[in-house]
Short mmCIF file of the C-alpha atoms (twelve columns), coordinates in Angstrom:
data_MODEL
# 
_entry.id   MODEL 
# 
loop_
_atom_site.group_PDB 
_atom_site.id 
_atom_site.type_symbol 
_atom_site.label_atom_id 
_atom_site.label_alt_id 
_atom_site.label_comp_id 
_atom_site.label_asym_id 
_atom_site.label_seq_id 
_atom_site.Cartn_x 
_atom_site.Cartn_y 
_atom_site.Cartn_z 
_atom_site.pdbx_PDB_model_num 
ATOM 1   C CA . MET A 1   14.395  39.026  -66.507 1 
ATOM 2   C CA . LYS A 2   17.876  38.455  -65.161 1 
ATOM 3   C CA . ILE A 3   16.938  40.131  -61.852 1 
ATOM 4   C CA . LYS A 4   13.850  37.882  -61.503 1 
ATOM 5   C CA . SER A 5   16.046  34.841  -62.025 1 
ATOM 6   C CA . ILE A 6   18.456  36.022  -59.343 1 
ATOM 7   C CA . PHE A 7   15.582  36.569  -56.861 1 
ATOM 8   C CA . PHE A 8   14.178  33.121  -57.687 1 
ATOM 9   C CA . VAL A 9   17.542  31.477  -56.958 1 
ATOM 10  C CA . ILE A 10  17.823  33.412  -53.673 1 
ATOM 11  C CA . PHE A 11  14.290  32.288  -52.751 1 
ATOM 12  C CA . LEU A 12  15.161  28.634  -53.377 1 
ATOM 13  C CA . ILE A 13  18.350  28.863  -51.331 1 
ATOM 14  C CA . THR A 14  16.575  30.632  -48.464 1 
ATOM 15  C CA . SER A 15  13.758  28.092  -48.468 1 
ATOM 16  C CA . ALA A 16  16.235  25.247  -48.392 1 
ATOM 17  C CA . LEU A 17  18.131  26.803  -45.491 1 
ATOM 18  C CA . LEU A 18  14.960  27.482  -43.510 1 
ATOM 19  C CA . GLY A 19  13.700  23.985  -44.187 1 
ATOM 20  C CA . GLY A 20  16.989  22.578  -43.019 1 
ATOM 21  C CA . CYS A 21  16.834  24.668  -39.854 1 
ATOM 22  C CA . ASN A 22  13.287  23.512  -39.153 1 
ATOM 23  C CA . THR A 23  14.234  19.901  -39.759 1 
ATOM 24  C CA . ASP A 24  17.278  20.261  -37.546 1 
ATOM 25  C CA . SER A 25  15.216  21.975  -34.848 1 
ATOM 26  C CA . SER A 26  12.566  19.281  -35.060 1 
ATOM 27  C CA . ALA A 27  15.194  16.574  -34.857 1 
ATOM 28  C CA . LYS A 28  16.755  18.228  -31.828 1 
ATOM 29  C CA . THR A 29  13.341  18.437  -30.171 1 
ATOM 30  C CA . ASP A 30  12.697  14.750  -30.832 1 
ATOM 31  C CA . GLN A 31  16.134  13.867  -29.524 1 
ATOM 32  C CA . SER A 32  15.527  15.988  -26.423 1 
ATOM 33  C CA . GLU A 33  12.194  14.289  -25.756 1 
ATOM 34  C CA . ASN A 34  13.740  10.868  -26.243 1 
ATOM 35  C CA . LYS A 35  16.563  11.812  -23.922 1 
ATOM 36  C CA . ASN A 36  14.089  12.944  -21.256 1 
ATOM 37  C CA . ASN A 37  12.211  9.659   -21.544 1 
ATOM 38  C CA . GLU A 38  15.439  7.681   -21.422 1 
ATOM 39  C CA . THR A 39  16.560  9.399   -18.221 1 
ATOM 40  C CA . LYS A 40  13.382  8.536   -16.332 1 
ATOM 41  C CA . LEU A 41  13.530  5.468   -14.135 1 
ATOM 42  C CA . THR A 42  10.933  2.814   -14.852 1 
ATOM 43  C CA . VAL A 43  9.614   1.491   -11.552 1 
ATOM 44  C CA . TYR A 44  7.055   -1.221  -10.852 1 
ATOM 45  C CA . THR A 45  5.533   -1.593  -7.385  1 
ATOM 46  C CA . THR A 46  3.049   -3.744  -5.522  1 
ATOM 47  C CA . ILE A 47  0.701   -2.160  -2.950  1 
ATOM 48  C CA . PHE A 48  -0.724  1.337   -3.320  1 
ATOM 49  C CA . PRO A 49  1.295   3.099   -0.567  1 
ATOM 50  C CA . ILE A 50  4.549   2.030   -2.227  1 
ATOM 51  C CA . GLU A 51  3.295   3.168   -5.620  1 
ATOM 52  C CA . ASP A 52  2.163   6.505   -4.187  1 
ATOM 53  C CA . PHE A 53  5.356   7.169   -2.202  1 
ATOM 54  C CA . THR A 54  7.502   6.278   -5.220  1 
ATOM 55  C CA . LYS A 55  5.626   8.801   -7.346  1 
ATOM 56  C CA . LYS A 56  5.917   11.459  -4.660  1 
ATOM 57  C CA . VAL A 57  9.610   10.921  -3.915  1 
ATOM 58  C CA . GLY A 58  10.598  10.256  -7.531  1 
ATOM 59  C CA . GLY A 59  8.729   13.215  -8.991  1 
ATOM 60  C CA . ASN A 60  9.561   13.924  -12.637 1 
ATOM 61  C CA . HIS A 61  12.411  11.430  -12.613 1 
ATOM 62  C CA . VAL A 62  10.256  8.297   -12.525 1 
ATOM 63  C CA . GLU A 63  7.579   6.415   -14.405 1 
ATOM 64  C CA . VAL A 64  5.708   4.348   -11.823 1 
ATOM 65  C CA . LYS A 65  3.146   1.600   -12.236 1 
ATOM 66  C CA . SER A 66  1.674   -0.894  -9.782  1 
ATOM 67  C CA . VAL A 67  1.403   -4.522  -10.830 1 
ATOM 68  C CA . TYR A 68  -1.921  -4.644  -8.959  1 
ATOM 69  C CA . PRO A 69  -5.025  -3.612  -10.887 1 
ATOM 70  C CA . PRO A 70  -7.692  -1.707  -8.913  1 
ATOM 71  C CA . GLY A 71  -9.457  -4.034  -6.495  1 
ATOM 72  C CA . ALA A 72  -6.789  -6.758  -6.470  1 
ATOM 73  C CA . ASP A 73  -6.294  -8.747  -3.256  1 
ATOM 74  C CA . ALA A 74  -2.690  -8.182  -2.199  1 
ATOM 75  C CA . HIS A 75  -2.652  -11.444 -0.238  1 
ATOM 76  C CA . SER A 76  -3.480  -13.683 -3.203  1 
ATOM 77  C CA . PHE A 77  -2.584  -11.750 -6.387  1 
ATOM 78  C CA . GLU A 78  -0.403  -13.505 -8.968  1 
ATOM 79  C CA . PRO A 79  1.088   -11.529 -11.896 1 
ATOM 80  C CA . THR A 80  0.625   -12.583 -15.507 1 
ATOM 81  C CA . MET A 81  3.524   -13.538 -17.754 1 
ATOM 82  C CA . ARG A 82  3.160   -10.175 -19.508 1 
ATOM 83  C CA . THR A 83  3.509   -8.389  -16.161 1 
ATOM 84  C CA . MET A 84  6.594   -10.443 -15.315 1 
ATOM 85  C CA . MET A 85  8.158   -9.395  -18.616 1 
ATOM 86  C CA . ASP A 86  7.388   -5.743  -17.848 1 
ATOM 87  C CA . ILE A 87  8.997   -6.064  -14.418 1 
ATOM 88  C CA . ALA A 88  12.082  -7.660  -15.984 1 
ATOM 89  C CA . ASP A 89  12.542  -4.631  -18.259 1 
ATOM 90  C CA . ALA A 90  12.141  -2.100  -15.429 1 
ATOM 91  C CA . ASP A 91  14.901  -0.401  -13.467 1 
ATOM 92  C CA . LEU A 92  13.360  -1.159  -10.072 1 
ATOM 93  C CA . PHE A 93  10.669  -3.405  -8.634  1 
ATOM 94  C CA . ILE A 94  9.639   -2.261  -5.149  1 
ATOM 95  C CA . PHE A 95  7.571   -4.541  -2.931  1 
ATOM 96  C CA . ASN A 96  6.430   -4.624  0.700   1 
ATOM 97  C CA . GLY A 97  7.763   -7.959  1.937   1 
ATOM 98  C CA . ALA A 98  6.854   -9.782  5.189   1 
ATOM 99  C CA . GLY A 99  5.019   -12.393 3.148   1 
ATOM 100 C CA . LEU A 100 2.322   -9.996  1.935   1 
ATOM 101 C CA . GLU A 101 2.950   -10.686 -1.751  1 
ATOM 102 C CA . PRO A 102 2.879   -14.478 -2.264  1 
ATOM 103 C CA . PHE A 103 4.598   -14.322 -5.662  1 
ATOM 104 C CA . ILE A 104 7.755   -12.484 -4.566  1 
ATOM 105 C CA . ASN A 105 10.044  -15.477 -3.960  1 
ATOM 106 C CA . ASN A 106 9.265   -16.932 -7.375  1 
ATOM 107 C CA . THR A 107 9.713   -13.505 -8.958  1 
ATOM 108 C CA . LYS A 108 13.139  -13.085 -7.351  1 
ATOM 109 C CA . SER A 109 14.200  -16.474 -8.650  1 
ATOM 110 C CA . SER A 110 12.784  -15.985 -12.145 1 
ATOM 111 C CA . LEU A 111 14.249  -12.499 -12.622 1 
ATOM 112 C CA . SER A 112 17.590  -12.998 -10.883 1 
ATOM 113 C CA . LYS A 113 19.507  -12.574 -14.158 1 
ATOM 114 C CA . GLU A 114 17.463  -9.638  -15.464 1 
ATOM 115 C CA . LYS A 115 18.442  -5.969  -15.178 1 
ATOM 116 C CA . VAL A 116 15.669  -5.065  -12.734 1 
ATOM 117 C CA . LYS A 117 16.690  -4.457  -9.124  1 
ATOM 118 C CA . MET A 118 14.371  -5.872  -6.454  1 
ATOM 119 C CA . VAL A 119 13.796  -3.522  -3.505  1 
ATOM 120 C CA . GLU A 120 12.127  -4.592  -0.242  1 
ATOM 121 C CA . ALA A 121 10.486  -1.432  1.064   1 
ATOM 122 C CA . SER A 122 10.082  -2.836  4.588   1 
ATOM 123 C CA . ASN A 123 13.817  -3.305  5.116   1 
ATOM 124 C CA . GLY A 124 14.856  -2.155  8.601   1 
ATOM 125 C CA . ILE A 125 11.352  -2.212  10.112  1 
ATOM 126 C CA . ASP A 126 10.578  -4.303  13.202  1 
ATOM 127 C CA . PHE A 127 7.487   -6.355  12.414  1 
ATOM 128 C CA . LEU A 128 4.833   -7.466  14.832  1 
ATOM 129 C CA . SER A 129 4.305   -11.193 15.039  1 
ATOM 130 C CA . GLY A 130 1.437   -12.552 13.004  1 
ATOM 131 C CA . GLN A 131 -0.159  -13.595 16.296  1 
ATOM 132 C CA . ASP A 132 0.570   -10.480 18.379  1 
ATOM 133 C CA . ASP A 133 -2.138  -8.361  16.837  1 
ATOM 134 C CA . HIS A 134 -4.899  -10.866 16.202  1 
ATOM 135 C CA . ASP A 135 -6.944  -11.379 19.362  1 
ATOM 136 C CA . HIS A 136 -10.646 -12.067 19.547  1 
ATOM 137 C CA . GLY A 137 -10.928 -10.707 23.062  1 
ATOM 138 C CA . PRO A 138 -9.803  -11.220 26.651  1 
ATOM 139 C CA . ASP A 139 -11.887 -14.370 27.123  1 
ATOM 140 C CA . GLU A 140 -9.612  -16.355 24.824  1 
ATOM 141 C CA . ALA A 141 -7.246  -16.964 27.735  1 
ATOM 142 C CA . ASP A 142 -9.968  -19.088 29.352  1 
ATOM 143 C CA . HIS A 143 -9.522  -21.643 26.602  1 
ATOM 144 C CA . ASP A 144 -6.350  -22.809 28.359  1 
ATOM 145 C CA . ASN A 145 -8.627  -24.608 30.817  1 
ATOM 146 C CA . ALA A 146 -10.429 -26.580 28.105  1 
ATOM 147 C CA . ASN A 147 -9.961  -30.319 27.806  1 
ATOM 148 C CA . ALA A 148 -7.193  -31.746 25.650  1 
ATOM 149 C CA . ASP A 149 -9.387  -32.483 22.636  1 
ATOM 150 C CA . GLU A 150 -10.850 -28.972 22.629  1 
ATOM 151 C CA . HIS A 151 -7.364  -27.517 23.053  1 
ATOM 152 C CA . ASP A 152 -6.111  -29.428 20.016  1 
ATOM 153 C CA . ASP A 153 -9.108  -28.266 17.985  1 
ATOM 154 C CA . HIS A 154 -8.503  -24.668 19.035  1 
ATOM 155 C CA . GLU A 155 -4.819  -24.806 18.105  1 
ATOM 156 C CA . HIS A 156 -5.709  -26.263 14.725  1 
ATOM 157 C CA . ALA A 157 -8.258  -23.512 14.125  1 
ATOM 158 C CA . ASP A 158 -5.741  -20.833 15.088  1 
ATOM 159 C CA . ASP A 159 -3.147  -22.367 12.791  1 
ATOM 160 C CA . GLU A 160 -5.567  -22.294 9.866   1 
ATOM 161 C CA . HIS A 161 -6.735  -18.819 10.816  1 
ATOM 162 C CA . ASP A 162 -3.347  -17.125 10.389  1 
ATOM 163 C CA . HIS A 163 -1.214  -19.568 8.452   1 
ATOM 164 C CA . HIS A 164 -0.416  -17.108 5.672   1 
ATOM 165 C CA . HIS A 165 1.688   -14.707 7.755   1 
ATOM 166 C CA . ASP A 166 4.342   -15.188 10.429  1 
ATOM 167 C CA . LYS A 167 4.648   -11.395 10.501  1 
ATOM 168 C CA . ASP A 168 2.022   -8.685  10.310  1 
ATOM 169 C CA . PRO A 169 2.704   -7.051  6.918   1 
ATOM 170 C CA . HIS A 170 0.421   -4.003  7.356   1 
ATOM 171 C CA . ILE A 171 3.281   -1.664  8.260   1 
ATOM 172 C CA . TRP A 172 2.209   1.152   5.901   1 
ATOM 173 C CA . LEU A 173 -0.785  1.995   8.125   1 
ATOM 174 C CA . ASP A 174 1.665   3.128   10.815  1 
ATOM 175 C CA . PRO A 175 2.857   6.545   9.566   1 
ATOM 176 C CA . ILE A 176 6.177   6.214   11.398  1 
ATOM 177 C CA . HIS A 177 6.886   2.940   9.612   1 
ATOM 178 C CA . ALA A 178 5.627   4.603   6.421   1 
ATOM 179 C CA . ILE A 179 8.420   7.166   6.800   1 
ATOM 180 C CA . LYS A 180 10.940  4.320   6.749   1 
ATOM 181 C CA . ILE A 181 9.249   2.858   3.672   1 
ATOM 182 C CA . ALA A 182 9.530   6.223   1.897   1 
ATOM 183 C CA . GLU A 183 13.157  6.537   2.980   1 
ATOM 184 C CA . ASN A 184 13.989  3.095   1.586   1 
ATOM 185 C CA . ILE A 185 12.344  4.123   -1.673  1 
ATOM 186 C CA . LYS A 186 14.372  7.344   -1.728  1 
ATOM 187 C CA . ASP A 187 17.610  5.418   -1.163  1 
ATOM 188 C CA . ALA A 188 16.807  2.970   -3.979  1 
ATOM 189 C CA . LEU A 189 15.976  5.789   -6.393  1 
ATOM 190 C CA . THR A 190 19.145  7.661   -5.437  1 
ATOM 191 C CA . GLU A 191 21.291  4.596   -6.056  1 
ATOM 192 C CA . ALA A 192 19.661  4.128   -9.455  1 
ATOM 193 C CA . MET A 193 19.921  7.817   -10.399 1 
ATOM 194 C CA . PRO A 194 22.545  9.669   -8.299  1 
ATOM 195 C CA . SER A 195 22.185  12.826  -10.410 1 
ATOM 196 C CA . ALA A 196 18.700  13.401  -8.936  1 
ATOM 197 C CA . LYS A 197 19.773  12.882  -5.318  1 
ATOM 198 C CA . ASP A 198 18.843  16.397  -4.182  1 
ATOM 199 C CA . ASP A 199 15.379  16.202  -5.736  1 
ATOM 200 C CA . PHE A 200 14.708  12.825  -4.141  1 
ATOM 201 C CA . GLU A 201 15.816  14.107  -0.745  1 
ATOM 202 C CA . LYS A 202 13.643  17.214  -0.946  1 
ATOM 203 C CA . ASN A 203 10.601  15.207  -2.022  1 
ATOM 204 C CA . PHE A 204 11.196  12.672  0.745   1 
ATOM 205 C CA . GLN A 205 11.313  15.416  3.369   1 
ATOM 206 C CA . ASP A 206 7.933   16.680  2.127   1 
ATOM 207 C CA . VAL A 207 6.462   13.177  2.447   1 
ATOM 208 C CA . LYS A 208 8.016   12.750  5.894   1 
ATOM 209 C CA . GLN A 209 6.469   15.995  7.126   1 
ATOM 210 C CA . GLU A 210 3.003   14.895  5.988   1 
ATOM 211 C CA . LEU A 211 3.404   11.493  7.643   1 
ATOM 212 C CA . GLU A 212 4.510   13.060  10.919  1 
ATOM 213 C CA . GLN A 213 1.328   15.151  10.903  1 
ATOM 214 C CA . ILE A 214 -0.790  12.037  10.336  1 
ATOM 215 C CA . ASP A 215 0.998   10.335  13.244  1 
ATOM 216 C CA . ASN A 216 0.204   13.323  15.448  1 
ATOM 217 C CA . ASP A 217 -3.455  13.342  14.361  1 
ATOM 218 C CA . LEU A 218 -3.852  9.618   15.029  1 
ATOM 219 C CA . GLN A 219 -2.369  9.905   18.505  1 
ATOM 220 C CA . LYS A 220 -4.639  12.837  19.387  1 
ATOM 221 C CA . THR A 221 -7.672  10.933  18.102  1 
ATOM 222 C CA . VAL A 222 -6.965  7.869   20.247  1 
ATOM 223 C CA . ASP A 223 -6.013  9.930   23.308  1 
ATOM 224 C CA . ALA A 224 -9.365  11.741  23.143  1 
ATOM 225 C CA . ALA A 225 -11.393 8.536   22.632  1 
ATOM 226 C CA . ASP A 226 -14.177 7.374   24.962  1 
ATOM 227 C CA . HIS A 227 -12.979 3.786   24.507  1 
ATOM 228 C CA . LYS A 228 -10.145 2.015   22.700  1 
ATOM 229 C CA . GLU A 229 -11.877 -1.094  21.283  1 
ATOM 230 C CA . ILE A 230 -12.688 -1.363  17.576  1 
ATOM 231 C CA . LEU A 231 -14.514 -4.236  15.867  1 
ATOM 232 C CA . VAL A 232 -12.884 -4.873  12.480  1 
ATOM 233 C CA . SER A 233 -13.554 -7.297  9.639   1 
ATOM 234 C CA . HIS A 234 -9.844  -7.813  8.868   1 
ATOM 235 C CA . ALA A 235 -6.879  -7.709  11.269  1 
ATOM 236 C CA . SER A 236 -5.129  -4.824  9.525   1 
ATOM 237 C CA . TYR A 237 -4.662  -2.533  12.509  1 
ATOM 238 C CA . GLY A 238 -2.128  -4.247  14.770  1 
ATOM 239 C CA . TYR A 239 0.359   -1.415  14.324  1 
ATOM 240 C CA . TRP A 240 -2.258  1.083   15.497  1 
ATOM 241 C CA . GLU A 241 -2.708  -1.110  18.580  1 
ATOM 242 C CA . HIS A 242 1.022   -1.190  19.188  1 
ATOM 243 C CA . ARG A 243 1.716   2.515   18.678  1 
ATOM 244 C CA . TYR A 244 -1.472  4.273   19.766  1 
ATOM 245 C CA . GLY A 245 -3.117  1.901   22.245  1 
ATOM 246 C CA . LEU A 246 -6.154  0.799   20.257  1 
ATOM 247 C CA . LYS A 247 -7.571  -2.695  20.733  1 
ATOM 248 C CA . GLN A 248 -8.828  -4.397  17.575  1 
ATOM 249 C CA . ILE A 249 -11.349 -7.218  17.838  1 
ATOM 250 C CA . SER A 250 -10.880 -8.843  14.446  1 
ATOM 251 C CA . ILE A 251 -13.188 -11.170 12.565  1 
ATOM 252 C CA . SER A 252 -10.774 -12.477 9.933   1 
ATOM 253 C CA . GLY A 253 -7.021  -12.800 10.280  1 
ATOM 254 C CA . LEU A 254 -4.145  -10.956 8.675   1 
ATOM 255 C CA . SER A 255 -5.521  -12.139 5.345   1 
ATOM 256 C CA . PRO A 256 -9.255  -11.684 4.683   1 
ATOM 257 C CA . GLU A 257 -9.354  -15.342 3.657   1 
ATOM 258 C CA . ASN A 258 -8.466  -16.483 7.197   1 
ATOM 259 C CA . GLU A 259 -11.918 -16.755 8.731   1 
ATOM 260 C CA . PRO A 260 -12.581 -17.731 12.373  1 
ATOM 261 C CA . SER A 261 -13.761 -21.065 13.680  1 
ATOM 262 C CA . GLN A 262 -17.270 -21.291 15.157  1 
ATOM 263 C CA . LYS A 263 -15.797 -21.040 18.658  1 
ATOM 264 C CA . GLN A 264 -13.787 -17.945 17.743  1 
ATOM 265 C CA . LEU A 265 -16.813 -16.390 16.079  1 
ATOM 266 C CA . GLN A 266 -18.823 -16.726 19.282  1 
ATOM 267 C CA . THR A 267 -15.976 -15.112 21.251  1 
ATOM 268 C CA . ILE A 268 -15.907 -12.175 18.824  1 
ATOM 269 C CA . ILE A 269 -19.630 -11.563 19.240  1 
ATOM 270 C CA . GLU A 270 -19.481 -11.855 23.042  1 
ATOM 271 C CA . THR A 271 -16.486 -9.518  23.302  1 
ATOM 272 C CA . ALA A 272 -18.095 -6.889  21.062  1 
ATOM 273 C CA . ASN A 273 -21.295 -6.995  23.115  1 
ATOM 274 C CA . GLU A 274 -19.391 -6.783  26.416  1 
ATOM 275 C CA . HIS A 275 -17.719 -3.572  25.258  1 
ATOM 276 C CA . HIS A 276 -21.022 -2.158  23.917  1 
ATOM 277 C CA . ILE A 277 -19.430 -1.515  20.532  1 
ATOM 278 C CA . SER A 278 -21.683 0.439   18.176  1 
ATOM 279 C CA . TYR A 279 -19.793 0.162   14.875  1 
ATOM 280 C CA . ILE A 280 -18.314 -2.635  12.819  1 
ATOM 281 C CA . ILE A 281 -15.415 -1.555  10.620  1 
ATOM 282 C CA . TYR A 282 -15.218 -2.933  7.101   1 
ATOM 283 C CA . ASP A 283 -12.408 -2.179  4.677   1 
ATOM 284 C CA . GLN A 284 -12.602 -1.701  0.915   1 
ATOM 285 C CA . ASN A 285 -12.724 -5.477  0.391   1 
ATOM 286 C CA . PRO A 286 -16.114 -7.081  -0.322  1 
ATOM 287 C CA . VAL A 287 -17.977 -7.845  2.912   1 
ATOM 288 C CA . THR A 288 -17.729 -11.514 3.898   1 
ATOM 289 C CA . LYS A 289 -20.644 -13.620 5.109   1 
ATOM 290 C CA . VAL A 290 -18.951 -14.043 8.491   1 
ATOM 291 C CA . ALA A 291 -18.597 -10.275 8.946   1 
ATOM 292 C CA . ASP A 292 -22.251 -9.883  8.035   1 
ATOM 293 C CA . VAL A 293 -23.202 -12.453 10.696  1 
ATOM 294 C CA . VAL A 294 -21.231 -10.512 13.329  1 
ATOM 295 C CA . LYS A 295 -22.936 -7.281  12.279  1 
ATOM 296 C CA . LYS A 296 -26.377 -8.828  12.734  1 
ATOM 297 C CA . GLU A 297 -25.542 -10.547 16.034  1 
ATOM 298 C CA . THR A 298 -24.018 -7.405  17.556  1 
ATOM 299 C CA . GLY A 299 -26.445 -4.888  16.082  1 
ATOM 300 C CA . THR A 300 -23.522 -2.748  14.974  1 
ATOM 301 C CA . THR A 301 -23.551 -0.097  12.252  1 
ATOM 302 C CA . PRO A 302 -21.076 -0.627  9.383   1 
ATOM 303 C CA . VAL A 303 -18.447 2.005   8.565   1 
ATOM 304 C CA . THR A 304 -15.389 1.811   6.328   1 
ATOM 305 C CA . LEU A 305 -11.687 2.209   7.056   1 
ATOM 306 C CA . HIS A 306 -9.464  2.026   3.976   1 
ATOM 307 C CA . ASN A 307 -6.484  -0.252  4.627   1 
ATOM 308 C CA . LEU A 308 -4.683  1.011   1.480   1 
ATOM 309 C CA . GLU A 309 -3.544  -2.427  0.284   1 
ATOM 310 C CA . TYR A 310 -5.083  -1.499  -3.031  1 
ATOM 311 C CA . ILE A 311 -7.220  1.281   -4.435  1 
ATOM 312 C CA . THR A 312 -10.632 1.016   -6.030  1 
ATOM 313 C CA . GLU A 313 -11.884 2.426   -9.314  1 
ATOM 314 C CA . ASN A 314 -13.587 5.196   -7.322  1 
ATOM 315 C CA . ASP A 315 -10.295 6.037   -5.605  1 
ATOM 316 C CA . LEU A 316 -8.674  6.420   -9.011  1 
ATOM 317 C CA . LYS A 317 -11.557 8.522   -10.277 1 
ATOM 318 C CA . ASN A 318 -11.350 10.796  -7.230  1 
ATOM 319 C CA . LYS A 319 -7.533  11.011  -7.462  1 
ATOM 320 C CA . GLU A 320 -7.067  9.798   -3.906  1 
ATOM 321 C CA . ASP A 321 -3.578  9.409   -2.489  1 
ATOM 322 C CA . TYR A 322 -2.150  7.978   0.738   1 
ATOM 323 C CA . PHE A 323 -2.623  11.236  2.622   1 
ATOM 324 C CA . SER A 324 -6.223  11.903  1.578   1 
ATOM 325 C CA . ILE A 325 -7.260  8.337   2.428   1 
ATOM 326 C CA . MET A 326 -5.551  8.409   5.817   1 
ATOM 327 C CA . HIS A 327 -7.200  11.718  6.726   1 
ATOM 328 C CA . LYS A 328 -10.581 10.157  5.912   1 
ATOM 329 C CA . ASN A 329 -9.642  7.156   8.053   1 
ATOM 330 C CA . ILE A 330 -8.896  9.438   10.986  1 
ATOM 331 C CA . GLU A 331 -12.307 11.100  10.685  1 
ATOM 332 C CA . THR A 332 -13.965 7.663   10.640  1 
ATOM 333 C CA . LEU A 333 -11.920 6.608   13.665  1 
ATOM 334 C CA . LYS A 334 -13.068 9.684   15.593  1 
ATOM 335 C CA . LYS A 335 -16.676 8.651   14.955  1 
ATOM 336 C CA . VAL A 336 -16.115 5.019   15.955  1 
ATOM 337 C CA . LEU A 337 -14.302 5.895   19.193  1 
ATOM 338 C CA . ALA A 338 -16.720 8.620   20.272  1 
ATOM 339 C CA . ASN A 339 -19.318 6.430   21.994  1 
# 
């Protein structure tokens, strides 16, 4: 009986010790998980390329979320109060700049005393003028000979057509500029978390290598083209003009909302017909009535180039990233330039 009592006491002590160990182990695990979460940077971004590059460069050290829901128009989006509060609590808020995001100035002012650091991803990039890359065709120069009243009307139409942007903000479509965007992201992450500097640098070099390959593929595609003119619904491709020698004939301006005057619309149709263009290029935005008119008047076949300002629900479902979308764009470009 005495022996049984001794064994029972030993059992109780052992159970208590094991329970304590398990509790301690569990507590340590919870603390470790909390520590891992606490050491991740919380980053909010705007357009999809910035979100994607931040995830790629940041790796396991970041939690990244775009303020844009799928399908949002980057040129007109305004964040909710809840989103503004989320940004205020973040470590970094990374945006494109060049007037693309209309809410940025107000956001800077509203959050100036919050902990979040605002990062302009386009810092150090030479922008094209908002007028440099939006031409309806060579015949527009003839308008200089119009009478004074027509000239005033034309200037007014042009002013309305591109009034949203003094600079062309679509820098991410140029893979060389995209390298600079990724580098600016890397530098911001490194400043916020110096302990992960080596990881950020390695990840950035991987992104840079991919972007250099895309640059090479784009140049080869344009060099091998039968013609250089492309008819586009939205003037997103000025940087492709500047770097690779394409010529975009655009229907709307730098913002899809900037539609042409009747006179400009006629010039677009005439220019497309003169160059015997077979395809009209839409982006992932809904097709406008004006673009549909041009399609009918030119007899062109619609194809899609993804301008990456935002992603769609299908893009999310298919787990698309910047690289996969750009490779698809290059294949579409080969088709458009082949006749």
